[in-house]
N, CA, C and O atoms as a Tinker XYZ file with bonds, in Angstrom:
   328  protein
     1  N      0.716000   -1.011000    0.023000    73     2
     2  CA     0.235000   -0.190000    0.138000    64     1     3
     3  C      0.756000    1.344000    0.097000    63     2     4     5
     4  O      1.307000    1.856000    1.072000    81     3
     5  N      0.573000    1.895000   -0.886000    73     3     6
     6  CA     1.263000    3.472000   -0.682000    64     5     7
     7  C      0.263000    4.531000   -0.354000    63     6     8     9
     8  O     -0.793000    4.505000   -0.986000    81     7
     9  N      0.434000    5.403000    0.491000    73     7    10
    10  CA    -0.175000    6.609000    0.316000    64     9    11
    11  C      0.033000    7.631000   -0.925000    63    10    12    13
    12  O      1.092000    7.937000   -1.473000    81    11
    13  N     -1.077000    8.000000   -1.166000    73    11    14
    14  CA    -0.877000    9.154000   -2.406000    64    13    15
    15  C     -1.616000   10.745000   -1.969000    63    14    16    17
    16  O     -2.642000   11.047000   -1.359000    81    15
    17  N     -0.867000   11.285000   -2.415000    73    15    18
    18  CA    -1.325000   12.677000   -1.793000    64    17    19
    19  C     -1.192000   13.639000   -2.981000    63    18    20    21
    20  O     -0.152000   13.752000   -3.630000    81    19
    21  N     -2.489000   14.427000   -3.256000    73    19    22
    22  CA    -2.532000   15.509000   -3.805000    64    21    23
    23  C     -2.973000   16.703000   -3.517000    63    22    24    25
    24  O     -4.011000   16.848000   -2.871000    81    23
    25  N     -2.223000   17.757000   -3.970000    73    23    26
    26  CA    -1.857000   19.079000   -3.889000    64    25    27
    27  C     -2.670000   20.306000   -4.591000    63    26    28    29
    28  O     -2.645000   20.119000   -5.807000    81    27
    29  N     -3.243000   21.263000   -4.323000    73    27    30
    30  CA    -3.732000   22.174000   -5.129000    64    29    31
    31  C     -4.775000   21.970000   -6.215000    63    30    32    33
    32  O     -5.897000   21.599000   -5.871000    81    31
    33  N     -4.519000   22.166000   -7.411000    73    31    34
    34  CA    -5.666000   21.890000   -8.515000    64    33    35
    35  C     -5.583000   20.474000   -8.792000    63    34    36    37
    36  O     -6.487000   20.007000   -9.484000    81    35
    37  N     -4.603000   19.646000   -8.353000    73    35    38
    38  CA    -4.888000   18.206000   -8.560000    64    37    39
    39  C     -5.742000   17.538000   -7.529000    63    38    40    41
    40  O     -6.493000   16.579000   -7.706000    81    39
    41  N     -5.529000   18.139000   -6.521000    73    39    42
    42  CA    -6.675000   17.837000   -5.277000    64    41    43
    43  C     -8.093000   18.191000   -5.618000    63    42    44    45
    44  O     -8.923000   17.286000   -5.531000    81    43
    45  N     -8.458000   19.312000   -5.972000    73    43    46
    46  CA    -9.630000   19.739000   -6.822000    64    45    47
    47  C    -10.152000   18.916000   -7.628000    63    46    48    49
    48  O    -11.324000   18.560000   -7.502000    81    47
    49  N     -9.542000   18.580000   -8.373000    73    47    50
    50  CA    -9.860000   17.723000   -9.681000    64    49    51
    51  C    -10.326000   16.069000   -9.233000    63    50    52    53
    52  O    -11.302000   15.420000   -9.608000    81    51
    53  N     -9.499000   15.793000   -8.527000    73    51    54
    54  CA    -9.527000   14.343000   -7.933000    64    53    55
    55  C    -10.640000   14.309000   -6.640000    63    54    56    57
    56  O    -11.277000   13.291000   -6.368000    81    55
    57  N    -10.780000   15.712000   -5.815000    73    55    58
    58  CA   -11.716000   15.423000   -4.811000    64    57    59
    59  C    -11.310000   15.178000   -3.531000    63    58    60    61
    60  O    -12.197000   15.112000   -2.679000    81    59
    61  N    -10.236000   15.037000   -3.219000    73    59    62
    62  CA    -9.724000   14.655000   -1.664000    64    61    63
    63  C     -7.959000   14.787000   -1.920000    63    62    64    65
    64  O     -7.181000   14.730000   -2.872000    81    63
    65  N     -7.910000   14.961000   -0.695000    73    63    66
    66  CA    -6.325000   15.255000   -0.549000    64    65    67
    67  C     -5.478000   13.989000   -0.348000    63    66    68    69
    68  O     -4.278000   14.179000   -0.150000    81    67
    69  N     -5.892000   12.825000   -0.368000    73    67    70
    70  CA    -4.951000   11.561000    0.103000    64    69    71
    71  C     -6.170000   10.391000   -0.121000    63    70    72    73
    72  O     -7.398000   10.381000   -0.038000    81    71
    73  N     -5.159000    9.466000   -0.436000    73    71    74
    74  CA    -5.804000    8.296000   -0.357000    64    73    75
    75  C     -4.956000    7.059000   -0.092000    63    74    76    77
    76  O     -3.797000    7.438000   -0.257000    81    75
    77  N     -4.955000    5.790000    0.231000    73    75    78
    78  CA    -4.059000    4.591000    0.151000    64    77    79
    79  C     -4.480000    3.789000   -0.895000    63    78    80    81
    80  O     -5.637000    3.387000   -1.025000    81    79
    81  N     -3.382000    3.504000   -1.786000    73    79    82
    82  CA    -3.456000    2.820000   -2.983000    64    81    83
    83  C     -2.563000    1.630000   -3.134000    63    82    84    85
    84  O     -1.333000    1.597000   -3.173000    81    83
    85  N     -3.669000    0.401000   -3.232000    73    83    86
    86  CA    -2.934000   -0.721000   -3.642000    64    85    87
    87  C     -2.365000   -1.074000   -5.138000    63    86    88    89
    88  O     -3.124000   -1.057000   -6.108000    81    87
    89  N     -1.372000   -1.303000   -5.221000    73    87    90
    90  CA    -0.422000   -1.010000   -6.818000    64    89    91
    91  C      0.285000   -2.231000   -7.113000    63    90    92    93
    92  O      0.816000   -2.893000   -6.222000    81    91
    93  N      0.308000   -2.513000   -8.174000    73    91    94
    94  CA     1.345000   -3.532000   -8.624000    64    93    95
    95  C      2.315000   -2.362000   -9.375000    63    94    96    97
    96  O      3.343000   -2.851000   -9.846000    81    95
    97  N      2.184000   -1.076000   -9.545000    73    95    98
    98  CA     3.057000   -0.322000  -10.447000    64    97    99
    99  C      4.365000   -0.248000   -9.908000    63    98   100   101
   100  O      4.661000   -0.103000   -8.722000    81    99
   101  N      5.521000   -0.419000  -11.390000    73    99   102
   102  CA     6.970000   -0.644000  -10.672000    64   101   103
   103  C      7.304000    0.990000  -10.727000    63   102   104   105
   104  O      8.332000    1.403000  -10.191000    81   103
   105  N      6.487000    1.796000  -11.328000    73   103   106
   106  CA     7.298000    3.122000  -11.340000    64   105   107
   107  C      5.992000    4.203000  -10.913000    63   106   108   109
   108  O      4.834000    3.904000  -10.621000    81   107
   109  N      6.692000    5.672000  -11.003000    73   107   110
   110  CA     5.386000    6.576000  -10.737000    64   109   111
   111  C      4.641000    6.446000  -11.902000    63   110   112   113
   112  O      3.431000    6.318000  -11.712000    81   111
   113  N      5.065000    6.442000  -13.184000    73   111   114
   114  CA     4.571000    6.629000  -14.566000    64   113   115
   115  C      3.376000    5.431000  -14.345000    63   114   116   117
   116  O      2.182000    5.696000  -14.481000    81   115
   117  N      3.852000    4.141000  -14.003000    73   115   118
   118  CA     3.001000    3.172000  -13.877000    64   117   119
   119  C      1.776000    3.502000  -12.917000    63   118   120   121
   120  O      0.600000    3.262000  -13.191000    81   119
   121  N      2.146000    3.972000  -11.986000    73   119   122
   122  CA     0.923000    4.360000  -10.924000    64   121   123
   123  C      0.137000    5.199000  -11.343000    63   122   124   125
   124  O     -1.054000    5.147000  -11.038000    81   123
   125  N      0.715000    6.288000  -12.249000    73   123   126
   126  CA    -0.294000    7.375000  -12.545000    64   125   127
   127  C     -1.359000    6.798000  -14.046000    63   126   128   129
   128  O     -2.445000    7.271000  -14.383000    81   127
   129  N     -0.723000    5.859000  -14.595000    73   127   130
   130  CA    -1.670000    4.619000  -15.414000    64   129   131
   131  C     -2.582000    4.298000  -14.923000    63   130   132   133
   132  O     -3.680000    4.548000  -15.420000    81   131
   133  N     -2.414000    3.493000  -13.534000    73   131   134
   134  CA    -3.541000    3.049000  -13.105000    64   133   135
   135  C     -4.503000    3.746000  -12.504000    63   134   136   137
   136  O     -5.655000    3.360000  -12.307000    81   135
   137  N     -3.911000    5.044000  -12.134000    73   135   138
   138  CA    -4.717000    6.005000  -11.473000    64   137   139
   139  C     -5.800000    6.342000  -12.551000    63   138   140   141
   140  O     -6.976000    5.995000  -12.442000    81   139
   141  N     -5.208000    7.166000  -13.773000    73   139   142
   142  CA    -5.814000    7.582000  -14.694000    64   141   143
   143  C     -7.058000    6.335000  -15.282000    63   142   144   145
   144  O     -8.074000    6.694000  -15.877000    81   143
   145  N     -6.813000    5.200000  -15.050000    73   143   146
   146  CA    -7.629000    4.138000  -15.694000    64   145   147
   147  C     -9.032000    3.963000  -14.814000    63   146   148   149
   148  O    -10.099000    3.472000  -15.184000    81   147
   149  N     -8.637000    4.578000  -13.417000    73   147   150
   150  CA   -10.109000    4.529000  -12.417000    64   149   151
   151  C    -10.940000    5.346000  -12.821000    63   150   152   153
   152  O    -11.983000    4.696000  -12.758000    81   151
   153  N    -11.225000    6.448000  -13.239000    73   151   154
   154  CA   -12.224000    7.406000  -13.518000    64   153   155
   155  C    -11.606000    8.547000  -13.907000    63   154   156   157
   156  O    -10.479000    8.931000  -13.595000    81   155
   157  N    -12.732000    9.279000  -14.891000    73   155   158
   158  CA   -12.504000   10.441000  -15.504000    64   157   159
   159  C    -11.895000   11.577000  -14.700000    63   158   160   161
   160  O    -11.091000   12.351000  -15.219000    81   159
   161  N    -12.254000   11.671000  -13.515000    73   159   162
   162  CA   -11.402000   12.563000  -12.492000    64   161   163
   163  C     -9.873000   12.729000  -12.937000    63   162   164   165
   164  O     -9.122000   13.622000  -13.330000    81   163
   165  N     -9.831000   10.985000  -12.574000    73   163   166
   166  CA    -8.150000   10.860000  -12.708000    64   165   167
   167  C     -7.668000   11.408000  -13.886000    63   166   168   169
   168  O     -6.852000   12.329000  -13.910000    81   167
   169  N     -8.162000   10.853000  -14.901000    73   167   170
   170  CA    -7.624000   11.324000  -16.253000    64   169   171
   171  C     -7.521000   12.698000  -16.284000    63   170   172   173
   172  O     -6.466000   13.120000  -16.756000    81   171
   173  N     -8.363000   13.549000  -15.894000    73   171   174
   174  CA    -8.285000   14.996000  -15.790000    64   173   175
   175  C     -7.296000   15.521000  -15.146000    63   174   176   177
   176  O     -6.797000   16.567000  -15.561000    81   175
   177  N     -6.859000   14.942000  -14.092000    73   175   178
   178  CA    -5.934000   15.336000  -12.863000    64   177   179
   179  C     -4.697000   15.342000  -13.913000    63   178   180   181
   180  O     -4.145000   16.308000  -14.440000    81   179
   181  N     -4.441000   13.978000  -14.047000    73   179   182
   182  CA    -3.128000   13.264000  -14.771000    64   181   183
   183  C     -3.187000   13.379000  -16.540000    63   182   184   185
   184  O     -2.732000   12.512000  -17.286000    81   183
   185  N     -3.779000   14.512000  -16.940000    73   183   186
   186  CA    -3.999000   14.636000  -18.401000    64   185   187
   187  C     -2.455000   14.977000  -19.127000    63   186   188   189
   188  O     -1.925000   14.292000  -20.001000    81   187
   189  N     -1.888000   16.256000  -18.493000    73   187   190
   190  CA    -0.826000   16.750000  -18.793000    64   189   191
   191  C      0.364000   16.710000  -17.597000    63   190   192   193
   192  O      0.531000   17.390000  -16.584000    81   191
   193  N      1.135000   15.554000  -18.214000    73   191   194
   194  CA     2.385000   15.360000  -16.726000    64   193   195
   195  C      3.297000   16.143000  -16.890000    63   194   196   197
   196  O      4.312000   15.962000  -16.217000    81   195
   197  N      3.251000   17.107000  -17.698000    73   195   198
   198  CA     4.328000   18.195000  -17.955000    64   197   199
   199  C      4.132000   19.356000  -16.961000    63   198   200   201
   200  O      5.100000   20.018000  -16.588000    81   199
   201  N      2.609000   19.655000  -16.441000    73   199   202
   202  CA     2.272000   20.361000  -15.739000    64   201   203
   203  C      2.151000   19.900000  -14.126000    63   202   204   205
   204  O      1.560000   20.482000  -13.217000    81   203
   205  N      2.896000   18.690000  -14.095000    73   203   206
   206  CA     2.680000   18.171000  -12.806000    64   205   207
   207  C      4.362000   17.833000  -12.163000    63   206   208   209
   208  O      5.357000   17.654000  -12.865000    81   207
   209  N      4.307000   17.816000  -10.635000    73   207   210
   210  CA     5.703000   17.372000  -10.114000    64   209   211
   211  C      5.347000   16.383000   -9.103000    63   210   212   213
   212  O      4.270000   16.292000   -8.515000    81   211
   213  N      6.379000   15.656000   -8.975000    73   211   214
   214  CA     6.098000   14.446000   -7.865000    64   213   215
   215  C      7.197000   14.167000   -7.133000    63   214   216   217
   216  O      8.337000   14.205000   -7.598000    81   215
   217  N      6.912000   13.872000   -5.945000    73   215   218
   218  CA     7.880000   13.743000   -4.738000    64   217   219
   219  C      7.472000   12.288000   -4.161000    63   218   220   221
   220  O      6.315000   12.025000   -3.832000    81   219
   221  N      8.414000   11.481000   -4.086000    73   219   222
   222  CA     8.621000   10.261000   -3.574000    64   221   223
   223  C      9.238000   10.218000   -2.184000    63   222   224   225
   224  O     10.438000   10.456000   -2.045000    81   223
   225  N      8.454000    9.922000   -1.149000    73   223   226
   226  CA     9.074000    9.620000    0.177000    64   225   227
   227  C      9.380000   11.121000    0.330000    63   226   228   229
   228  O     10.525000   11.411000    0.679000    81   227
   229  N      8.445000   12.161000    0.099000    73   227   230
   230  CA     8.813000   13.470000    0.438000    64   229   231
   231  C     10.536000   13.794000   -0.373000    63   230   232   233
   232  O     11.421000   14.350000    0.277000    81   231
   233  N     10.698000   13.453000   -1.464000    73   231   234
   234  CA    11.879000   13.885000   -2.167000    64   233   235
   235  C     11.500000   13.963000   -3.579000    63   234   236   237
   236  O     10.916000   13.016000   -4.106000    81   235
   237  N     11.833000   15.170000   -4.314000    73   235   238
   238  CA    11.614000   15.724000   -5.405000    64   237   239
   239  C     11.895000   14.526000   -6.274000    63   238   240   241
   240  O     12.977000   14.031000   -5.956000    81   239
   241  N     11.269000   13.851000   -7.313000    73   239   242
   242  CA    11.662000   12.854000   -8.016000    64   241   243
   243  C     10.961000   12.743000   -9.608000    63   242   244   245
   244  O     10.338000   13.734000   -9.988000    81   243
   245  N     11.021000   11.986000  -10.196000    73   243   246
   246  CA    10.772000   11.965000  -11.560000    64   245   247
   247  C      9.488000   10.809000  -11.855000    63   246   248   249
   248  O      9.106000    9.991000  -11.018000    81   247
   249  N      9.134000   10.906000  -12.745000    73   247   250
   250  CA     7.766000    9.774000  -13.143000    64   249   251
   251  C      8.538000    8.672000  -13.417000    63   250   252   253
   252  O      7.842000    7.662000  -13.323000    81   251
   253  N      9.682000    8.426000  -13.718000    73   251   254
   254  CA    10.445000    7.209000  -14.014000    64   253   255
   255  C     10.642000    6.628000  -12.547000    63   254   256   257
   256  O     10.931000    5.436000  -12.650000    81   255
   257  N     10.600000    6.970000  -11.438000    73   255   258
   258  CA    11.473000    6.846000  -10.218000    64   257   259
   259  C     10.540000    5.325000   -9.841000    63   258   260   261
   260  O      9.352000    5.132000  -10.099000    81   259
   261  N     11.302000    4.574000   -9.306000    73   259   262
   262  CA    11.014000    3.300000   -8.764000    64   261   263
   263  C     10.018000    3.369000   -7.932000    63   262   264   265
   264  O     10.138000    4.375000   -7.232000    81   263
   265  N      8.967000    2.683000   -7.654000    73   263   266
   266  CA     8.267000    2.549000   -6.390000    64   265   267
   267  C      8.434000    1.491000   -5.060000    63   266   268   269
   268  O      7.842000    1.522000   -3.982000    81   267
   269  N      9.460000    0.554000   -5.551000    73   267   270
   270  CA     9.755000   -0.591000   -4.678000    64   269   271
   271  C     10.177000    0.069000   -3.129000    63   270   272   273
   272  O     11.175000    0.782000   -3.027000    81   271
   273  N      9.471000   -0.189000   -2.171000    73   271   274
   274  CA     9.747000    0.135000   -0.757000    64   273   275
   275  C      9.388000    1.706000   -0.593000    63   274   276   277
   276  O      9.882000    2.328000    0.347000    81   275
   277  N      8.672000    2.233000   -1.357000    73   275   278
   278  CA     7.794000    3.780000   -1.230000    64   277   279
   279  C      7.008000    3.643000   -0.478000    63   278   280   281
   280  O      6.417000    2.563000   -0.515000    81   279
   281  N      6.585000    4.697000    0.621000    73   279   282
   282  CA     5.512000    4.749000    1.409000    64   281   283
   283  C      4.655000    5.729000    1.072000    63   282   284   285
   284  O      3.452000    5.721000    1.334000    81   283
   285  N      5.432000    6.851000    0.310000    73   283   286
   286  CA     4.091000    7.945000   -0.185000    64   285   287
   287  C      4.584000    8.600000   -1.550000    63   286   288   289
   288  O      5.768000    8.553000   -1.881000    81   287
   289  N      3.921000    9.013000   -2.070000    73   287   290
   290  CA     3.957000    9.443000   -3.218000    64   289   291
   291  C      3.125000   10.641000   -3.256000    63   290   292   293
   292  O      1.995000   10.479000   -2.795000    81   291
   293  N      3.401000   11.769000   -3.681000    73   291   294
   294  CA     2.638000   13.069000   -3.732000    64   293   295
   295  C      2.665000   13.707000   -5.014000    63   294   296   297
   296  O      3.726000   13.591000   -5.627000    81   295
   297  N      1.618000   14.441000   -5.633000    73   295   298
   298  CA     1.652000   15.140000   -6.870000    64   297   299
   299  C      1.435000   16.478000   -6.857000    63   298   300   301
   300  O      0.409000   16.626000   -6.193000    81   299
   301  N      1.832000   17.545000   -7.225000    73   299   302
   302  CA     1.278000   18.804000   -7.093000    64   301   303
   303  C      2.075000   19.828000   -8.466000    63   302   304   305
   304  O      3.120000   19.578000   -9.067000    81   303
   305  N      1.480000   20.572000   -8.578000    73   303   306
   306  CA     1.864000   21.485000   -9.904000    64   305   307
   307  C      3.101000   22.511000   -9.172000    63   306   308   309
   308  O      3.205000   22.838000   -7.990000    81   307
   309  N      3.910000   22.843000  -10.260000    73   307   310
   310  CA     5.310000   23.295000   -9.928000    64   309   311
   311  C      4.964000   24.548000   -9.224000    63   310   312   313
   312  O      3.982000   25.257000   -9.447000    81   311
   313  N      6.053000   24.762000   -8.198000    73   311   314
   314  CA     5.846000   25.809000   -7.465000    64   313   315
   315  C      6.530000   27.036000   -8.348000    63   314   316   317
   316  O      7.279000   26.880000   -9.313000    81   315
   317  N      6.136000   28.158000   -7.841000    73   315   318
   318  CA     6.518000   29.362000   -8.212000    64   317   319
   319  C      7.056000   30.267000   -7.380000    63   318   320   321
   320  O      6.215000   30.550000   -6.526000    81   319
   321  N      8.188000   30.933000   -7.203000    73   319   322
   322  CA     8.393000   32.223000   -6.083000    64   321   323
   323  C      8.225000   33.429000   -6.281000    63   322   324   325
   324  O      7.775000   33.868000   -7.340000    81   323
   325  N      8.548000   34.115000   -5.330000    73   323   326
   326  CA     8.237000   35.488000   -5.673000    64   325   327
   327  C      7.992000   36.445000   -4.481000    63   326   328
   328  O      7.722000   37.628000   -4.685000    81   327
């Protein structure tokens, strides 16, 4: 089981901030594919991966990051400063 966290507009599209997911995904990209196949709201949230960032166990990562041993994956839009 992996905790999946959603922030900002990703959370708004999916409808909740966090869920526990049972997955056979090997990478973050595989997890996204599983989530997108669930319902249209996931498809909408993950439609443009270039507009998303991902953190694996609270470390900024990439979509090809492996999920073996991972406890948490978070999805969020890019941060801007100012």
